[in-house]
N, C-alpha and C positions, 0 to 999 in steps of 0.2 A: 504494500500500500504506500502511496506517495505521502511523504512527510515534508513539512516546511519548517525552517528555523526563522524566528523573528525576535525582535527586541520589544520589550514591553515595559511600561512604567507602573503597571497595576500591582502594587505591593499587596493589596488586599487579596487579590486572586492568588498570588503566590503563597501567602500565609494559609489560605483555605486549602489549596492544593497540597501543601506540605502537611497540614493537619490530617487530611484524608488519607494520604499515602505513606507518611512516615511518622508523624507526630502521635498517632494513636498507639504506636508501639512503645512510646515513652510517656507513661502516665505522669511522670514527674514534671513535665513541661506545663507550667501554669499559664493562664490567660495573661497574667502580668508579663511573663517572659515573652509571649508572642507580641504583646504591645510594645515592649522595649525593642524587640527584633524589628518590628515594623518601622519604628522611629529611626532606628539605625540605618536600615536599608533605604528608607526615603531620604534621609539626610545625605547619604552617599550619592544618590541620584541627583539631588538638588545641588550638590557640590560638583557634579560632572564626573565623578570617579566611579560610580556604581552603575551596574547594568544587569538587567534581568533578561535572560534569553529563554525562549520557549520553543520546543519541538512539538508540532501539532499535526494532526491529520484531520480529516473531515469530521471526525467525532469530537474533536477538542484537543486539549493539551495532553501530551504523553509524558514529557519531561520538562522540568523547569530548573534553571540554575542561576545563581546570583554570583556575580564577579565584581571585584573592586580592583581598579588599576591605580597603583600608587607607587611613585618613585621607581619606575622601571620594572615593577613586578605586578603580575596579574594574580590576584588571590581568588581562589574558588571558596566562597564562604558557605553556601548552603545549596542543596539541590534535592529534588524529589522526582520520583518516577512512579507511574501507575503500573499495574500488572502487565498491560499490553507493551509498555515501553521496555520492561524487563525481558520480554520475549523477543522484541525486535531490535534491541540494542540502541534505543533512542538516546539514552544518557551517554553511551560511548560515543555516539555521533556528536552530541553536543559538546562534550569535553574535548574531543579531537578537534572540532571546529575552533573552540576557545583557545587551545594551544597554538594552532596554526595562525589564528588571528592575532594573538599576542606577539608571535614572531614577526608577522607582517608589520605590526605597529612598532617594532623595534624594542620590545620589552626584553629584559635580560633573564627573567625568571618567571616560572609558573609555579605558584605555591598552593598546595592543597590544604594548608592550614591545619594539618594534623587530624588524626582520628583515633578516638579511644575504642571504637568498635572494630573488631578484627575483620569483619566482612567489608567495611568501608575502606579500611587500610589496604586490604587485598585488591579491591577495585582500583584504588589510587595507584598502587604499585604497577598495575597493568599499563600505566602511562609513563612509567619511569620514576615514580615518586620513591624517595628513600627516607628512612627514618632519620629524624634529626632532633636535636634538643634546642629549644628556644630559651636562651639564658640572658635575655636583655631585660634590664629593669629601667623603667621610665616613670616619671611622675604623671599621673592622670589629671590633667587640668580641663578635661571636657566638662561641659555643663550637665546637670542632672536632666534626664535620666541616663544619658549616654555614658556618664562616668561609672554607672553601675553595671553596664554591659561590656565595655571593652577596656582593655588597657592599651595605652598609647605607647 
């Protein structure tokens, strides 16, 4: 079946898609956390560094992934796929596209931002991801509520 990749700014649709296809597996994710995530993603779009990409077919979205481009690195922050996407490889297509696009744009690094889940780590390694340790300490001067979500 034909699929298309497009860019979107509909963070609400992404959060809903994530809840339906991934979030239900993680009962510890609170509505407050989803609100903070929404604010973070929207702020990166507003700053021109965040982008939401969607792979869809005629039925609707199959996979969605959110990326942030910052200082020569493309970060894969969050993604979700439905059951059909897992069968067709839509997320593999989306990540492959994002890596190629980052190269075209002259980025030095593609960062999967780590994964505590073994299945996700295995998925990331299929694209050449390697385990690493983040040992940078910085002061978080972001405004509330972003300062509760991210470390800078």
